[in-house]
MARSEZA-694876 format. One line per field, with one value per residue (C-alpha): residue number from 1; z, y, x. Coordinates in Angstrom, 3 decimals, always signed. Layout:
<nodes>
bado	NUM:...
z	Z:...
y	Y:...
x	X:...
</nodes>
This chain:
<nodes>
bado	1:2:3:4:5:6:7:8:9:10:11:12:13:14:15:16:17:18:19:20:21:22:23:24:25:26:27:28:29:30:31:32:33:34:35:36:37:38:39:40:41:42:43:44:45:46:47:48:49:50:51:52:53:54:55:56:57:58:59:60:61:62:63:64:65:66:67:68:69:70:71:72:73:74:75:76:77:78:79:80:81:82:83:84:85:86:87:88:89:90:91:92:93:94:95:96:97:98:99:100:101:102:103:104:105:106:107:108:109:110:111:112:113:114:115:116:117:118:119:120:121:122:123:124:125:126:127:128:129:130:131:132:133:134:135:136:137:138:139:140:141:142:143:144:145:146:147:148:149:150:151:152:153:154:155:156:157:158:159:160:161:162:163:164:165:166:167:168:169:170:171:172:173:174:175:176:177:178:179:180:181:182:183:184:185:186:187:188:189:190:191:192:193:194:195:196:197:198:199:200:201:202:203:204:205:206:207:208:209:210:211:212:213:214:215:216:217:218:219:220:221:222:223:224:225:226:227:228:229:230:231:232:233:234:235:236:237:238:239:240:241:242:243:244:245:246:247:248:249:250:251:252:253:254:255:256:257:258:259:260:261:262:263:264:265:266:267:268:269:270:271:272:273:274:275:276:277:278:279:280:281:282:283:284:285:286:287:288:289:290:291:292:293:294:295:296:297:298:299:300:301:302:303:304:305:306:307:308:309:310:311:312:313:314:315:316:317:318:319:320:321:322:323:324:325:326:327:328:329:330:331:332:333:334:335:336:337:338:339:340:341:342:343:344:345:346:347:348:349:350:351:352:353:354:355:356:357:358:359:360:361:362:363:364:365:366:367:368:369:370:371:372:373:374:375:376:377:378:379:380:381:382:383:384:385:386:387:388:389:390:391:392:393:394:395:396:397:398:399:400:401:402:403:404:405:406:407:408:409:410:411:412:413:414:415
z	+18.952:+19.222:+17.156:+17.453:+13.610:+14.071:+11.154:+10.784:+9.230:+9.407:+5.906:+7.594:+10.449:+7.939:+6.240:+2.905:+2.390:+3.670:+5.457:+3.114:+4.895:+8.297:+6.137:+4.311:+7.324:+9.525:+6.635:+6.120:+10.104:+10.235:+7.706:+9.578:+12.825:+14.705:+15.670:+15.288:+18.888:+18.015:+15.458:+15.496:+13.533:+14.420:+13.044:+12.533:+16.042:+17.775:+21.260:+19.572:+17.529:+20.367:+23.111:+20.294:+19.770:+23.593:+23.988:+21.652:+22.882:+25.787:+23.916:+21.830:+21.040:+17.422:+16.246:+12.544:+11.747:+8.691:+7.300:+8.586:+7.063:+3.986:+3.407:+4.235:+7.707:+8.575:+8.312:+12.351:+12.955:+12.763:+15.192:+17.318:+17.577:+18.496:+21.077:+22.184:+21.669:+22.459:+18.523:+16.459:+12.813:+10.551:+6.861:+5.588:+2.516:+0.666:+0.745:+0.116:-3.268:-4.279:-3.647:-6.223:-8.771:-8.068:-9.276:-11.620:-13.273:-13.537:-14.749:-11.468:-9.079:-6.258:-3.172:+0.196:+1.347:-0.105:+0.936:+4.215:+3.436:+3.848:+7.957:+10.100:+13.920:+14.579:+16.457:+13.842:+11.099:+7.534:+5.454:+2.045:-0.146:-3.761:-4.852:-3.981:-1.176:+2.504:+4.098:+5.986:+9.527:+12.315:+16.419:+18.558:+22.182:+24.195:+23.126:+21.320:+17.330:+15.916:+12.038:+10.534:+6.989:+4.734:+4.106:+0.302:+0.218:-2.763:-0.949:+2.231:+0.851:-0.645:+2.268:+4.309:+2.008:+1.726:+4.976:+7.559:+7.292:+7.316:+10.433:+11.869:+11.095:+13.281:+16.220:+15.117:+14.780:+12.168:+13.752:+11.801:+12.007:+9.100:+7.628:+5.733:+4.513:+3.231:+1.532:+1.437:+0.380:+0.262:+4.069:+7.036:+9.706:+12.631:+10.660:+10.163:+13.137:+14.302:+11.651:+12.287:+16.193:+16.477:+14.232:+15.870:+19.728:+18.704:+17.390:+18.741:+21.356:+19.482:+16.243:+16.476:+14.442:+12.411:+10.845:+8.141:+6.601:+4.022:+1.691:+0.546:+1.931:+4.806:+4.988:+7.603:+8.393:+10.970:+12.100:+13.911:+14.675:+13.586:+13.691:+9.959:+7.216:+5.084:+8.414:+9.938:+6.784:+6.067:+9.664:+8.661:+5.550:+7.536:+9.484:+6.464:+4.854:+8.093:+7.823:+3.814:+3.774:+6.144:+3.955:+0.866:-0.139:+0.563:-0.170:-2.804:-2.209:-0.217:-1.718:-0.144:-3.551:-4.966:-6.102:-9.229:-9.422:-8.055:-11.297:-13.704:-12.987:-13.076:-16.547:-17.745:-16.453:-18.275:-21.586:-20.740:-21.260:-19.819:-20.370:-17.936:-18.915:-15.955:-14.756:-11.154:-10.944:-13.820:-15.012:-11.036:-11.795:-15.503:-13.266:-11.061:-14.247:-15.893:-12.380:-12.348:-14.827:-18.027:-17.517:-21.465:-21.585:-19.989:-19.732:-23.423:-22.601:-20.930:-21.882:-19.248:-19.756:-17.499:-19.523:-20.531:-24.602:-24.107:-23.201:-25.598:-28.304:-27.750:-25.404:-27.329:-24.466:-25.620:-24.887:-23.659:-21.096:-19.502:-19.574:-18.345:-15.472:-15.335:-16.041:-12.524:-13.117:-12.921:-16.955:-17.664:-15.900:-17.615:-21.408:-20.485:-19.600:-22.826:-24.987:-23.999:-24.159:-27.596:-28.599:-27.367:-28.576:-24.580:-22.816:-19.770:-18.830:-16.330:-15.683:-13.244:-12.470:-9.115:-7.309:-5.655:-3.739:-1.636:-3.850:-6.525:-4.698:-4.023:-1.372:-4.097:-5.360:-2.074:-2.449:-1.941:-4.470:-6.859:-9.516:-10.948:-14.138:-15.483:-18.264:-20.438:-23.402:-21.190:-18.719:-17.058:-13.466:-11.747:-8.385:-6.400:-3.429:-0.930:+0.239:+1.814:+1.407:+1.305:-2.330:-2.580:-0.301:-2.426:-5.463:-3.879:-2.456:-6.298:-7.366:-5.269:-5.882:-9.181:-9.591:-7.198:-9.152:-12.093:-10.143:-8.751:-12.439:-14.049:-11.380:-12.319:-15.953:-15.364:-13.080
y	+7.446:+4.369:+1.181:-2.446:-4.707:-8.101:-10.565:-14.396:-17.043:-19.902:-18.627:-15.521:-17.450:-19.778:-17.211:-18.284:-14.935:-11.211:-9.579:-6.503:-5.470:-4.485:-1.744:-0.577:-0.397:+1.628:+4.068:+4.880:+4.604:+7.619:+9.650:+9.639:+10.497:+7.281:+5.997:+2.094:+1.010:-2.875:-4.947:-8.977:-12.153:-15.048:-18.381:-20.503:-21.734:-20.745:-20.718:-17.987:-16.263:-15.368:-14.439:-12.051:-10.368:-10.076:-8.558:-6.071:-4.786:-4.210:-2.773:-0.179:+1.741:+0.539:-3.469:-4.196:-7.679:-9.769:-13.195:-16.160:-15.297:-17.874:-20.810:-23.561:-25.418:-23.919:-20.669:-20.276:-16.348:-15.992:-19.060:-16.905:-13.641:-15.415:-16.738:-13.310:-11.310:-14.181:-14.078:-17.188:-17.364:-16.299:-16.521:-13.189:-12.861:-10.174:-11.607:-15.069:-13.508:-11.862:-15.075:-17.013:-13.921:-14.052:-17.919:-17.365:-14.918:-17.332:-20.047:-21.794:-23.853:-22.590:-25.398:-25.686:-24.501:-21.209:-20.738:-20.682:-17.657:-16.154:-16.884:-13.777:-13.448:-12.140:-8.788:-7.927:-5.052:-6.909:-4.683:-5.746:-7.092:-6.334:-7.695:-11.141:-13.519:-12.619:-10.031:-8.009:-7.507:-4.665:-4.713:-2.040:-2.752:-0.223:+2.559:-0.688:-0.913:-3.852:-4.434:-7.757:-7.707:-10.518:-11.174:-11.264:-7.139:-6.088:-7.041:-5.760:-2.304:-1.561:-2.612:-0.448:+2.362:+2.378:+1.046:+1.540:+5.053:+6.514:+5.260:+5.754:+9.578:+10.001:+9.375:+10.812:+14.022:+16.698:+16.114:+13.731:+12.786:+13.738:+13.425:+15.315:+13.361:+14.202:+11.322:+11.833:+9.470:+8.892:+9.311:+6.745:+6.684:+7.597:+10.251:+11.942:+11.898:+13.637:+16.207:+16.955:+16.860:+21.012:+20.703:+18.014:+19.249:+22.367:+20.239:+21.253:+19.196:+18.230:+16.889:+14.079:+12.236:+9.214:+7.685:+4.826:+3.524:+1.062:-0.130:+3.039:+5.581:+7.364:+8.683:+11.463:+12.035:+14.464:+13.787:+15.960:+15.699:+18.629:+20.378:+21.765:+19.569:+22.967:+24.579:+21.811:+20.565:+24.025:+24.198:+20.827:+22.243:+24.912:+23.299:+20.563:+24.142:+24.836:+21.878:+21.351:+23.623:+20.946:+17.893:+19.736:+17.256:+14.306:+15.735:+13.601:+14.531:+15.824:+13.457:+10.021:+8.062:+5.561:+6.799:+5.928:+7.767:+10.779:+10.406:+9.864:+12.761:+14.865:+13.563:+14.046:+17.783:+18.371:+16.543:+14.339:+10.638:+7.505:+4.061:+1.387:-0.870:-3.421:-6.397:-7.348:-5.890:-7.783:-5.454:-4.513:-0.731:-1.160:-3.385:-0.286:+2.219:+0.243:-0.604:+3.254:+3.803:+6.238:+5.212:+4.891:+8.825:+8.958:+4.988:+4.147:+0.496:-1.528:-3.746:-6.661:-7.548:-10.199:-11.671:-10.129:-11.091:-9.239:-6.127:-6.220:-7.216:-5.318:-2.187:-2.074:-2.052:-2.511:-5.994:-4.123:-2.157:-5.487:-7.675:-4.434:-3.174:-6.013:-6.083:-4.661:-1.250:+2.147:+1.989:-0.774:+1.265:+4.288:+2.852:+0.788:+4.044:+5.839:+3.699:+2.542:+5.743:+6.309:+3.066:+3.911:+7.274:+8.597:+12.057:+10.171:+6.653:+4.445:+1.768:-0.662:-3.478:-5.184:-8.472:-8.295:-12.090:-13.928:-15.351:-14.484:-11.617:-11.285:-9.458:-6.896:-6.427:-7.998:-8.824:-5.129:-3.333:-1.373:+0.853:+3.334:+5.627:+8.136:+9.824:+12.777:+14.454:+17.084:+14.339:+10.971:+10.480:+7.286:+5.769:+3.425:+2.002:-0.931:-2.139:-5.376:-9.036:-9.637:-10.133:-8.574:-5.789:-5.058:-4.859:-2.839:-0.101:-0.141:+0.755:+3.465:+4.709:+4.756:+6.668:+9.252:+10.038:+10.532:+12.986:+14.747:+14.624:+16.087:+18.649:+19.585:+20.006:+21.833:+24.522
x	-15.195:-13.210:-12.776:-11.451:-11.422:-11.315:-10.897:-12.280:-10.607:-8.125:-6.744:-5.474:-3.618:-1.644:-0.583:-2.150:-4.668:-2.981:-4.906:-5.841:-9.465:-7.672:-5.905:-8.723:-11.267:-8.865:-7.784:-11.580:-12.424:-10.144:-11.295:-14.715:-13.369:-13.098:-9.748:-8.642:-7.370:-7.352:-6.765:-6.169:-7.068:-9.041:-9.695:-12.761:-13.711:-16.336:-15.351:-12.520:-14.705:-16.834:-14.341:-12.902:-16.027:-17.054:-13.155:-13.810:-16.909:-15.342:-12.144:-13.987:-17.545:-17.145:-16.696:-16.073:-15.582:-15.389:-14.849:-16.926:-20.314:-20.139:-22.694:-20.116:-19.720:-16.505:-18.406:-19.400:-19.944:-23.450:-23.967:-21.654:-23.706:-27.267:-24.859:-24.097:-27.347:-29.483:-31.071:-32.643:-31.566:-34.263:-34.849:-34.679:-37.155:-35.151:-32.124:-33.190:-34.763:-31.383:-29.383:-31.878:-31.569:-28.375:-27.612:-30.134:-28.478:-25.397:-27.236:-26.190:-28.396:-29.860:-28.353:-29.756:-26.002:-26.470:-30.172:-28.576:-26.712:-30.129:-30.304:-29.660:-29.524:-32.996:-31.746:-29.366:-30.249:-29.451:-26.769:-27.738:-24.826:-25.450:-22.315:-22.508:-24.475:-23.710:-25.349:-23.742:-25.266:-25.397:-25.900:-26.456:-25.995:-26.433:-23.252:-21.906:-22.251:-21.431:-20.606:-20.191:-19.280:-18.041:-14.312:-14.642:-12.691:-14.547:-18.230:-16.887:-15.741:-19.333:-20.958:-19.013:-18.874:-22.697:-24.669:-21.986:-20.852:-23.958:-24.528:-21.474:-21.692:-24.754:-21.931:-19.213:-19.796:-18.135:-14.339:-12.260:-8.721:-6.518:-3.500:-0.669:+2.572:+6.334:+8.190:+11.998:+14.718:+18.630:+18.846:+18.620:+15.370:+18.261:+19.661:+16.796:+15.476:+18.631:+18.145:+14.747:+14.924:+14.786:+11.205:+10.038:+10.452:+8.520:+5.252:+1.923:+0.511:-2.258:+0.218:+1.416:+4.025:+4.835:+7.954:+6.850:+9.915:+10.171:+13.412:+14.672:+11.870:+11.054:+7.322:+6.698:+3.135:+1.558:-1.685:-4.258:-7.899:-9.957:-13.868:-12.326:-10.736:-9.641:-8.194:-6.563:-5.054:-3.629:-1.983:-0.489:+0.807:+2.458:+4.392:+5.687:+6.857:+8.933:+10.404:+11.234:+15.134:+16.263:+15.389:+15.807:+18.648:+16.292:+12.876:+10.677:+7.353:+4.436:+1.669:+0.645:+1.878:+4.481:+7.983:+6.699:+3.989:+5.562:+8.070:+5.665:+3.603:+6.600:+7.524:+4.244:+3.970:+6.992:+5.905:+9.670:+9.757:+12.041:+12.893:+14.602:+17.923:+17.548:+20.679:+19.767:+16.418:+15.380:+12.264:+11.530:+11.572:+9.594:+7.193:+6.427:+5.795:+3.248:+1.529:+0.557:-2.581:-1.561:+2.196:+2.285:+2.237:+5.545:+6.933:+7.912:+9.741:+12.808:+15.468:+15.956:+19.987:+20.669:+23.191:+26.686:+25.333:+22.078:+24.434:+26.558:+23.754:+20.938:+22.448:+25.877:+27.732:+31.439:+33.582:+36.318:+33.976:+33.069:+36.117:+38.082:+35.411:+32.950:+29.049:+28.359:+30.854:+29.726:+31.503:+29.062:+25.884:+26.596:+26.820:+23.582:+22.011:+22.976:+22.391:+19.908:+18.059:+19.571:+17.773:+14.194:+14.199:+13.649:+14.125:+15.597:+17.186:+17.485:+20.086:+20.725:+22.906:+24.143:+24.698:+21.575:+22.510:+22.167:+25.297:+27.535:+29.346:+33.491:+35.414:+36.370:+31.849:+30.167:+26.598:+24.648:+26.860:+24.398:+25.446:+22.742:+22.805:+20.558:+21.430:+19.717:+20.358:+22.492:+24.390:+24.791:+24.942:+26.049:+26.249:+27.648:+25.317:+25.958:+22.804:+23.467:+22.806:+19.056:+17.775:+14.736:+15.240:+18.160:+15.903:+13.208:+16.046:+17.742:+14.570:+13.559:+16.929:+17.092:+13.798:+15.142:+17.988:+15.511:+13.399:+16.500:+17.751:+14.345:+14.469:+17.496:+17.049:+14.120:+15.075
</nodes>
């Protein structure tokens, strides 16, 4: 089966709200063996919503819409559905009772505008919304299944998981699309493609490969449709096992996870700790660590040493080092890492200093020049990077490179 996802709302088109619903729905549909053929968005315009839903039903046997179900005048999806399916809006007593309880529990008055959300097309099956007031709806039109869900992400997810998935599983059979991943770092996409070309050319016809790059990282994803998840995943893992020797210098993880999760997981297994000393990244790496639940078991803290005074007074970088080599230098970042490790009493430390841009660079030290050091009790490793001219990308790539260096240092000491 194939699906089309349609998100509705002016706020999506003007960039006021980021569409996370489509990505989540696509991943969930893949899990139950449904391929997403098309994803697109339209604004709160009656004609555009009508044309979009009509187009979607011609493209796919499953159509999922999110948004446009609120109680205000700019939410027009219900009216459009009535036109498309020759329906009339009728008041659903169960939904109305739920809405009344919803507002009573919050000590809020129930207005006529709120009551409007209990109106649903008479041809629709109501998909009950336990977390909000806008119910979802299901239309079955010949061989096409149309699910209309609210745009609020947590409400949409709950309705989809509880109401939509059981319906779809009646039509998908036992097969499903599965994925396995390998994450690599330290090599560009074109160079990686050349490196693994012989392996890629020998992949089975029923297995597809995707390159999914992000700053400093590339995720290789193998996908296959299978009727036995265990056998299918075993097949994909064996294919990646054959690739591993070719990418051993760049391999990071075989899990679909953030680099900070990989590093923290391996630190916890090894009963080791880490801290950070950041200059040009300004706490970005610390944020990556603390975004992971349970990070306090391995990540102890950070010093954001943006100025030379902080580098000298807190991290005890020698004034002579700064005068002779500058804040952006291998010598400075080495002292930052070694002194931070001693200051915060950790097994490993990461230090970063560079010129993020867009200004501040010179011919000798251009924008994008970054030095990263990883220190442990056994050794300190320092590397020089040239990332380019864009500030946000430089910060993100610095974070990836720093965590990858720490992963390598940890694995080296564990051998």
